[in-house]
Every structure is written in C-alpha cells, then in structure tokens.
N, C-alpha and C positions, 0 to 999 in steps of 0.2 A: 384814580382817586387822589385828590390833592388837599392837603391840610395846610392853610396858609393864613397869615395875618400881617397887616402892615400899618405902620404909623405914617400917614400921608404927610404929617407936618415935618417929617424929617428925622424921626426917632429911629428905633431899631426895628428891623424887619426880619422875621424868622420864617423860613419856608421849608416844608418837607415835600419834595417832589417825588412822585411815584410815576414812573414812565414805563412804557412798554419796552421790555428788554433790559432796562437799567433802573435801579432805585438810587436816588441821589438825595442825601440830606445836606442842606446848606443853611448857613446862618448869615443873612444879609444885613449889614449894618451901614449906616450912613444915609445921607439925604438922597442920593441918586441911585436908581436901580442898576444902571450900568456899572458904576463904581462899586456898589455893594456886591454885585455878582462877581466882578473881577477879584475883589478882595477875598470873597468867600472861596473862590476856586484856588487862588494862590495859597490861602491858609490850608485848604484840604490837601494840596500837593505838598506843601512845606512840612506838614505834620505827618505825612505818610498815609493819610486816610485814602487818598487817591494815589495808587502806586504807578510807577512808570509803565506805560503801555496800556493803561486802562482806557477803554473806549467810552467817550462821553455821549450822552444823548444828542440827537440832531438838534439844530437850533430851533426847528419848528416844534419838536416834541418838548424840549425844555421850556420854550416860551409858553406853550399851552399849559404845562404843569405849573409854571411859576406865575402865570397870569400877567405876563408882560408882552410887549411887542416882539415879534421875531427879529426885527432889525436890531433891537437892543442886545439880544443874546448873540446874534451874528457879529455885531461890532465888538462885544466883549471877547468872544472867541478869537477874532482877528487880532485884537490887541495882544492877547496872551500868546498867540502864535508868534507875533513879532518879537515879544519879549523872551521867547524861548521856553515858556512854560508848557505850551501845547504844540502839537504838530497836526497838520491837516493835509490829507492826500485824497485824491479822487478815488472813490471806491473803497477807501479804508476808513473814512470818517475822521472825526476829531479825537485825538488821543493825548494822554499825558506824555510829555516828552521823556525819552529814555534817560536823558541826563538830568532830569528834574528830581534828584534824589532827596529824600527827607533830610532836613537839617536838624539834627539832634545834638545837644551840647550838655555838658555837665554843669553843676552849679558854678564852676569857675569859668564857664564860657568856652571850655576846650572840648573838642570832640572826644567822646568816650573811647577808651582803649578797647580794641576788639580781642577777646580771648582767643588763643590758638588752641584748637582741639585736634589732636593728631589721632585720626581714626585708625585703629589697628587693622593690619592687613588680613589677619586671621583671627576668628573668634573661636577660642578653645574653652569657653566657659561652659560649665555643666548645665544640663537641663534643656538645651535648645536643639530641636531636630533640624534636619536638612530642609530648610524652607524651599530651596530650589527644586526639591523633589515632590512638592505638593502636587497631587494628581489633578491638575486643572481641568483637563478634558473630561475625565470621568466625573469629576465633581459638577462640572457644568451640565453634563448630560443628565446626571441624577437630579440636579436642580430643575431642569426643564420638565422632566417627568413629574417631579414632585409638585411643581407649580401647576401643571396641567391637571393633575388629579386632586389638587387641594380643595377641600370643601370651603364653602363661604365663611364658616366660622373660624377658619384659620387666620383670617384677617381681623378678627376681634381681639380683645385683650387676652382671652384664653384662660385656661386652667392654671392655677398657681403651681400645680404639680409639674406642668409642662404638657406638651402635646402627647396624647395617648398613643399615637402612631409610633413615636420614637421610644416611649417608655415600654411599649410592648416588644418592639424589636430588640431593645437593649436587654430586657429581661431574658429573652431567649439567647442572645449572644453571650451575655455574661455567664449564664448557666453552662453553655456549651464550651466556652474557652477558658473561664476562670473558676469554674466550680462554685459560682455564687448562687445561693438560693434567692431568687428574685421573682416578685410578682409585680405587674405593672402598677398596682395601687401603692406599692411600697418604694417605687422609684421616683425620685424628685430631681428635676433638671435644674442646673445652676449655671450662672455665668462665670464658669471657671472654678477651680478647686478652692481658691481663696474665698469665694462667695460661700461655698458649702461649709468651709471651716468656720467662717464668721457666723453662719446660722447655728451651727452646733455650739459654738462658744456662747451665743446668746441663750440658747436653750439650757445649757448647763448652768449658767449664771442665774437664770430665772428659777430653775429647779432648786438650787441651793438657797436662793433668797426666800422662796416660798416655804421651804422646809424650816429654815431658820426662823421665819416669822411665826410659823405654827408652834415651834418649840419654845420661842420666847413667850408667846401668849399662854402656853400651857404652864411654863415655869412661873409666870407672873401670878397665875391663879393658885399656885401651890404654896406651901409653907415657906416663908422667907422671901418669896417673890424673886428668886434668883434668875438672872437672864439666861436664856437658852441659846441654842444654835451652835454650829460647829465652825463659824467663821467663814472665810472665803472658800469657794469651791476651788479644786485643784485638778489640773490635767497634767499628768506626768508626760514628759517628752524625752526623746532620745538625746543623749549627751552631745551628739553632733547632728545638726539639721539646719534648716533655713531659719534665719533670725526673724524674718517677717511673719513666719507662721507663729512663732512664739509671741510676736508683737500683737497679732490678732487676738490671741488668747488673753494676754495681759490687759489689752485695751477693754476687754469685756469684764475685767475685774477678777480674772482667774489667776491662781498661782501656777507656776510651771516648773516644778522640781524635775531634776534630770535623772534619767536612768542610765547606768553605765553600759558600755559596749565592749565587746571583745570579738575574737574571730568567729564566734558562734552566734553573733548578733546581739540583740538587746538582752540584757540580764533581767528578764521579766520576774525572776524570783524575788527581786528587791521590792516588788510591789507588796509582798507579804512579810518579808523579813529584813528589808533594807533600812536605811536611816529614817529617823523620825519624820522628816519632811515628805517621805514617800508613803507613809501610812495614812490610810483614810482618804486617799485621792479618789475623785469621782470618775475619772476616765484616764485613758492613756492614748496618746497619738503615736502611731508606729508606721514604719515602712517595712513590713516583714518579708516581702518577696525579695527586696533588694534595698538594703538599708542605704538611705541617702545621708551623707555622701560616701560612707566608708566601704560600701559594696558588699557587706556580708548578708547572707540569707539566714533568717531566723531558724535555729535548730529545732527539730520536731519536739524535743522535750520542752523547750521554751514556748513553743506554740501552744502546747497543751497546758503549760503552767499559767499562761496569761488568760486563757479561756477559763480555767478553773478559778483563777482570782476573780474574774468578772462575775462568774456565777455565785461564788461565795460572798463577795463583797457588794453585790448589786451594782457593780461598775460597768462602764462602757469602754469598748475598744474602738478607736477611730482608725480605721485601716486605710492608709494612703497607698493605693495601688498604682502609683504614677507611671510605672513602665513595666508592669507585670507581663506584658506580651512579648518582651524582648529578652529572652533567655537563650543562650547560644550553645551551651555545653550539654543540655539535656532538655526534656520537656519542662515548661514552667511549672513551678509548684503552685497548687491551687490556692485560691484566696483563703485567708484566715476566716472570712465570714461564713464559709461553708460548715465550720465546726460548731457554730452557734449563732444562727441568724438573728436571735433575739437579744444578743449581747454585743454584736459587732455592727458598727456603721461602716459600710463599704463606700469609699470615695474613689471614683475613677474620672478620667479626663481624656479628651482627644488632643490635648496640647502636645504630647510627645508622639503619638501615633500619626497625627495629621499636622496641626499647626495651632499654636497658642492663640493666634489672632481670631480663631473661630469663636472663642469664649464658650465652649461647649464642655460641660462636665455633668456628673450625675452622682447622686447618693442613693444607696439601697439601705433602707432604714428598718430597724425593728418595728413591728406593728405599733407598739405603744408610743413611738416617737413621731409618727407621721403627722398627727394633728398638731403637736407642739412645734414642729418645724414649719408647717404651713402658717401657723399663727405668727411665728417669728418673721416670716417673709412679709407679712402685712398685706393690706389690701392691694397696694401697687406692687405686684410681684416682680422681682428682678429675675427674669428668665431670658434665655437667648432668643433671638429672632425666631418667630414661628416658622418662617421659610427655611432658615438654617436647620432647625430641628427636623422639619419634613425632609430636607435634602439629606441629612445624615441618616434618617430612617431608610430612605430609598437607597442610599449608598451602601448601607449594611445589608439590606434585603437582597440586593442584586448581586452580592458577592464581591463588590469592588473593594470594600473595606478589608476583607480577608486577604485579597490579592495584594493590596497595598502593604499591609502589615508584613506579609511573607516576604515581599520584595525588600522592604526596609530592614527586615531582620537579617537578611543575607548581606545587605550593604553594610550595616553597622557591625555585624560580626567580622566581615572582611577588614574593616578599618581597625577594630580592636586587635585582631590578629597581627595586622601590619604594625600597630603601635608596639605590641609586645616584642615582635621580631626586631624592629628598628632599635628599641632601647637595649635589647640584648647585645646587639652589635656595636652600637655607638655610645651607649651609656650603661655599661655592665654593672656599675655600682648602684644603679637605681633598680627598684623592684616594683612591678605592678601587682597590686593586691586586690582582693575582692573576687567575687564570682564573675564568670564570663556572662555578662548581662548588661542591659541598659545602654545609655548614651554617653557614659563617662567611665573613667578608671582613675584609681588613686595610685600615684607614683611616689613611692617612698624614696626620700633622698638619702644619700650616704651620710653616715655620722659626721657631724661637724659642718655640714652644709646648711646654710641659713635659708629658710623658706622665703623670707622677704627679699633677700638678694636675688634669688632665682626669679621671683615675679618681676622685679625691676629689670633684670637682664632680658627676660622674655618680652617686656614692653619695648625695649630697644630693638628687638628682632621683629617687632610688629605683631606680637602675639598677645591676645587678651586671655589671661589665665588666672586661676584662683588658687589660693593656698588652703590647705585643710584647716588651719587654725581659724580661718574666717567663718567656719561653720560651728565652732565650739560653743557650747552653752557657757554663759558668763560664770557660772558657779564651778565649772570643771577646770582642773589644773591643766596647764599646757602639756601637750603630748608630743608625739613624733612630728618631725618636719616632713611635709609631703605636699605634692601638688595634686589638684583635682583637675584632670584633663578631660574636657568634653570633646569627643570626636564626632558628635552628631551634626554640629552646625555647618562646617565647611561643605561646599559642594564637592562632587567627585573630582572636578578639575582642580579645585584648590587644596584638596586634602594632602596631596603629595608635598606641595610647598610648605604647608603648615607643619607637617611631620618633620621635614628637613630642618626647618627653623627651630623646632623644639629640640631636636637632637643637637643642634649647635649650642643651645643654651645649657643643657644638662651636663653635669660634671662627668 
C-alpha cells in the first residue's frame, strides 16, 4: 500500500513507502526525483532515523512503492554508495554505512557531551531477586502446556478480575501456604503490587469523597447549614518504607501519617492512642510478616491490636506480603488476613519469588470491596497478559512453583548466613538486625560511622547499596546509621565477590 502525492511543477513531494519487509517514510523535496530521493535518504541517515546497518528496500521494491523508475532509485543508491552514505554487497543488499553516524549538535554547534555512567559491578539493593535463577525451562514447559490447553476466550479482552484459572489456583495456594482465606471471586489480578496499591488508593479516596459529600449535603439542610465531612482520607504508613508507595497514596489525595517502629514491629496501638494525625485514619499499609526495610516481624499482640482497631473503627488493613514465603529460622508466620478477611486487603506478588518483569500480582479483597475495585479498574482493565496468567496457573498447579520457592529459600538463607558470618569476622563493629527472612538485611554501623560515607565508599568498590535513612518517612526524626544490604540480586557466582567487596568497605 502506497500513500503518495507530488507537485509535478517542481514543488514539494511527500511519499510514504510501504514495502514488503521494510517500511520507509521519506519526504522528497526539490524539482528532481533522483535529487529529492538522495536528499531524503541523506537526511534520514544524518538525523538517525536510518541507523547504521539498516537494510534498505531493493531498488525494484522502492521504485514501485514511490511510483518512479527503477533506474532512478538505482542511480540514487549508487551515488550515495560512492559518497559513503550507503554500502552495497552482493547477497547483502543495500545498507546504511556503519560510519554514517547521526550528526547531532547542541545549540552552540558543538557535539553534546556524553555522560559517563559507571555501572556497579554488584547490585546489593534491597528487593531484587536473583534473576539469573529464573526457572526458564520449567516456565517454558508450563507456557507450552498452558497455550495448548488455553480456551479461545483466553485471547479476548477477558475478565477484569483476571483469568479464573489463575484466581482459582491462587486461592488454593494462598490458603495452603499463607493461611489466607481466599475465594476465586475475591481474588483480583494486577500488573504488579504498585498497580494494586493505586487501585486501593483510588477506592479509599472515592469512599471518603462520597462520605464527605453526603455529610455536607446533610449539614447544608440542617440548622446553620454548617459544612460537613472529615477532610481528606488518610492511610497510616510505617515510619520506614518505600517512598514511591507513599507517593501513590498522596497522588490520590490521601494523607500518609507515620506509625512508629521498634524491635517488635509497627506500633499499631498508636492507631487508637497515638498522635492526633493518626486518629481517624481510614486504613493502614503494613508489612507485618517482615517489615520493610527494618526486618522486624509484627508481634502477636500488635497483630491482634491492629485487627481490633480495624473492627472497631471500620478501617482497612492493607497487608503487603511481599516476601512472606522466605522465612529461614522457622515456619513463616501466617498472613494477617486470616484473622479477619473482611477487614484486611491481602496484596501478594511474584516479583520476589520469580521475577518483577512478569508484572504478576494479586489482591484478596473483603467481599464488600470487590465491586469498588473493579469499578476503579475501569472498562479497559490493566491486567497481566492472559498467557502469563495461564502459565503461572499451570506453573503452580504442576508443583514447579513450590519447588522453585523451596530452592530459592535455601539459596537466600545460605547467603544471609554467609553475610552474618563474614561481618562477624571482618567487621565485628557492625550488627545484622531483623529476623532471618527475605532478600535483605539491615547492617547497623558502629557509633560515629556516617551512613552516607559508607555508601560512597561502597560505590568506589563497585557496590550499589542503600542506606536506611533513604526509607525514612519525611515526618520522622533521623535515627540510627545503617545499610540495607540486599543479598538476593547477585548470581551465585557473583555473590562471593560482592561479599568480599562489602567487607572491605565496612569499618
């Protein structure tokens, strides 16, 4: 298909060529077809639209698409080959020359400076699993089986809840391994944890807005016409956590007051008796199984206290169970959701157990919230690929997921043990805190040691690492100096080198 027009009197000619094997958009200007074609090709190469090595259509194909004689195209190609813009070899066709780099300049006519980015040799950032251990063969086998068995409707837009096959399998798996009370109709699939959190933020903001509107209407009709409503909805968050999780909540118009932390986990009693900013909150976002990043597990009394608060205040608990499967010193504590499925929104993900690139996560919702979350999703539901959903369903059903989690649990436990042993030998002034779980550990630095200095020293050793202060809520006063060391990301072959480099940095 060719869309073209030309001014035969010698004006401007604009041509869109659609060829077999290559689509080429050219703007031909000038009175002559050959000159116009050459100028258009030079401009495309000069600006980088045609990159070095790009194969061009044959002269016959391009001539047919442009509506000109083949000899005209062949002559233009030959001239550009002679000038060095193109190369032509028998059997390889005509290509953009490798030395024909795009010529970009700044406003002053000088080539722009190229920034130098030194890639760290080792990634010790928290939250990333060992991507090299992704079970490719087992995943591919599960994908083939899932594709073979997939019903025709799997290739349609699908249910906004997600594929029923995966929701059913997840309901069974979460009940078995995490003590979650789940029914397939209460499981909603998301494109990652952040997507699920954004949906809940939208629901909470809408709920408060509707309640405030009703209260305002009621107050306007009463004596004095006094405005009603309680102001902005609030989601309490832990005093240490990921800033972009807070950003998602605040972007939805929610307040995010901070709950204090100690060695027993989040101080949930503050929801009832804490500072004024914590009173009357609508929900609380928590990581009870393994607080991120401090590493504490929520004490049983505090687990009961937060559930009691939710029941008494009509609040919601957003449970981020990001790495609940990875507990090394004992059996993992069951999910908080099991204590009250109608007051806890359980959020889980395959990002730590498999890989974040899959974009597979799930929410288990109280019955009353399902409709509101689906409405928040909208008609064009953002859900993971149907084939990825079916593949994960098959991957779990055949037992491959359990086997992979057990294998990675042993691997990560070994790395954590090696980290503790290495620091005890080479950096005895440092202390690893938090429970034996997850993909990271907090390393407290000796008194007088500056956290920022340690991060800079680590960078010189080729280590990408984070400081604990980077996770602190803006309203919380500075605390201890510590590093958050992620031991999940390095491959087995790279882990020893990363650990040696870390020991050279620590005091």
